[in-house]
N, C-alpha and C positions, 0 to 999 in steps of 0.2 A: 634407449630411454624414450618413453612416450612423451609426446608434445603436451604442454600444459593446457588445461581447460581455460578458455578465454571468455570471460563474461564482461559485457559492456553495460554499465549502469548509466541510464540516460536521465538527466535532469532537463526537462523540456522548457524550463524558464531560464532567464538570463542571469539569475543570481548565482554567482560563483561561491558566495558565502554558504548557500544552501547545499551546493555540491560538496564543498569541503566538510560540511557537517555530516554528510552521509558516510564519509570515509571511516571514521572511528567506529561507526555502527557496524559496518561490514567487517572491519578488522577484529572487532570483539567476538566474532563468531568462530575465530580460530580454525579456519578451514586449512586442510593440508596444503603443502607447498606446490601441489600439482594444479592449483587453481590460481589464475591471474585475473585481477580486476582492473578494468580501465573505466574512467569516468568521463562523461560527455556533458557539457553545458550548452544550452541553446545559443546559437550565434546571435549577435546584435546586428541590426535591430531585431527584436523579438518580443516576447511577452515577459515582463519583469516579474509578475506574480499572477498565477493562474487562479482566478477567483470566480470562474463560471465555466460551464461547458463550452460556451462560445470562445472563451480564452483558450481552452484546451485545443479546440479545433484550429484556431489561429496559430498556436504554438507548433502544431504538427506541420503546418505549411512552411514554417521557418526551418524546422529541424530535419524533415524527411530528406531534402536534397543533400544535406551534409552527412546523413546517416547511411544512405545507399552505398557510397564507396567503402564504408566500414564493414559491410556484410561479410565480405570474404575474409576479414581479419579477426572475426569473433565467432564463437560457437553458440552463444546465447545472449539475450538482450532483456534487460529489465527496465521498464518505463516507470520512473519514480515520480509519478504524479497521481494523486489519489482521485481518480475520476475514471469514467468510461473513455479513456483517452484514445483518440483515433490512431495514434502511432502503433498501438498493439496490433490491430488488424492490418494496418498498412504494411508493417514490417513482415508480418506473416505472409501477406500476399506477394510482397517482393521476393521473398524466399521461394514461395510456391511456384511463381512464374519461372524462376531460374531452374528449379528442380524438375520442371516439366519437360525441359529440353536437354538438360545436361545431367551428368552423374555427379552430384554434389553431396557433401556430408549433411546430415540432418542438423538443423538448427532449431532453437526454441526461443519463444518470445512470450513474456507475460508482463503484466503491470502490477503495481503494488496493491491496487484495488482487487483485482482478480485473485491474487495470491492470498490476500488476507481473508477474503470470503471463503475460499477453499479451506484454508487452515482452520478458520473458526468452526466450520461445519464438521471438520474432522475431530475437533477438540471437545465440543459440547455434547452432553447427553441428548438422546432423541427427543426427550420431553422438554428441552430447553432451547435457547437460541442465542443470538448475538446481536450487537448493535454497533453503531459507528459514532464517534465523536469527531466532528469536523469543524470547519472554520466559519464562513459566512452562511447566512440563512438560506441562500439559493441552493446550497448543497442538500438541504433536507429533502426536497422533492427530487432533485437531480440524482441523488444516490439511491433513493427509493426506486426510481425508474431503472437505474443501472443494475441494482440487485435483482429486480424482477426480470430484466432481460437476460442477465447472466445465468440465473437459475432456470429460466424458461418457464416461470410460473409467477403469476401476479399474486401479491399479497401472501407470501409464504409465512406460515406461523413460526418459522425458525428465525425470522428477521424482525427485530423490535424497533427498527427505524434508526433515524439519525438525529442527534442533538448537536447544536452548533454553539460556538463561542462568541460569534459576532465579530471575530477578528478575521483579517485576511492573512494569507500565508506569510507575507513579509512582516506583518505586525507581530507575529509569534516571536520574531527575533528582535524587533525594534523597540517594542514597548517594555516597560519595567517588568522584570521576571515575576514579581509577586502578583502584579495585575493579570498577567497571562495565566499564572497558576490558579488564581481564584476562578477565572472564567472557565478554565479546563475542568476544575473540580465541580463547578456548578452544572456544567453540561453533562458531566458523567453522572451526577446524582439524578438529574432529570431522566437520563436514559435508564438507569437502574429502576426508577419508579415506574417506568412503562411496563416493566416485567414483574411488578410486585403481585403476589398471589393473595387471595382473600384468606387463605388458610394460615392461621397464626404460626409463626416459626419457620415457614418455608422460604421466606425471603424472596429474592428476585429470580425470575427465570432467565434473566440476561446473564449468561455465564461466560461470555467472551465479549471484549470491547476492542474494536479496531481503532487504531490511531488514524484518523481520516485525512491526513496531510503529511507529505514528506517532511514538511517543516516542523513537525511535532517531535522530532528527534530529541530525546532527553526528557520529554514531558510525561513519560509513563509513570514517573514517581507521583505526579499530581493525580493521575487517574487512580493509582493504587491507594493513595491517601483518601480520595473521595469514596472509593469502594469500602474501605475500612470504616470511615465515619458513617456511611449510610447503612451498612449491613452488619457491622461489628467485625471484630478482629478475625475470627475464624472464617466466616463466610466471605468477608472482603478479600482475604488472602487467596481464596480459591477461584476468584474470577480471573480468567485468562486475559492478558493484555497483549494484543496482536499488533506487532510492528510490521507493516507491509513490506518494508525493505528487507528485513530479516526473513520474512516468510517467502518473499520473492526469490531471494538469492538461494535459499534452501531448496525451493521447488525446482529451480533451474539446475542446480547441481545434482539433485536427486534424479531428475529426468536424464541428464547426460550420462550418469552412472548406470541407472537402472535399465536404460535402453541399449546398453552394451556398447556404446560408442567409445567410452574411455574406461580402461581398467589398468 
């Protein structure tokens, strides 16, 4: 009997509540029994809420020393922070350095940001694009830069930018649900308007919306409601809502299977 596929899902902040919220999302995907998920939460002291690229960099400093010993015990790694998180290249480099001198099994690393961008581009038509709904305003420019660098091209016409709620990651859980929902819907509507065409009846060219924070688990319903209110029932239901956690887990599983390591 083949050994199970082992995927480690990394929450690089210290919020155990956020880690727990990721578990039902992964379970809802109903992967076969040959895949085992383990969850990692940043040790304390660490970063309680990653609200800027600087916070992301600091969180990597706390997490990396604890993650290196886990490399041999997992086959793939998902960094569950919606940013250009340093842990993604750092973990890839750790594996590459080991593989250069020893015969080791191939491992895969991605982040929820990278996975959601890749999924969005695969989903939307060539004449349309995607956007991101995130938390604090700092992410509007930070994620624009991150997308430019990830795509290797500045100002891609496939990316319609990032709109934000004005909340930080922890406030998504701490504030009243209705207040969070309203802010999510407002940001979604602003994003859709960025892609509005001048031709009547064609609607928005934003055909996929990424949930730009791991803490937005469960808020896809607010995004869907905003799409329907802004575009109408038919067009609003056709917009893809991309959860980076789901996209990331699916991408890692697909790579492990497709590259012939596990059958």
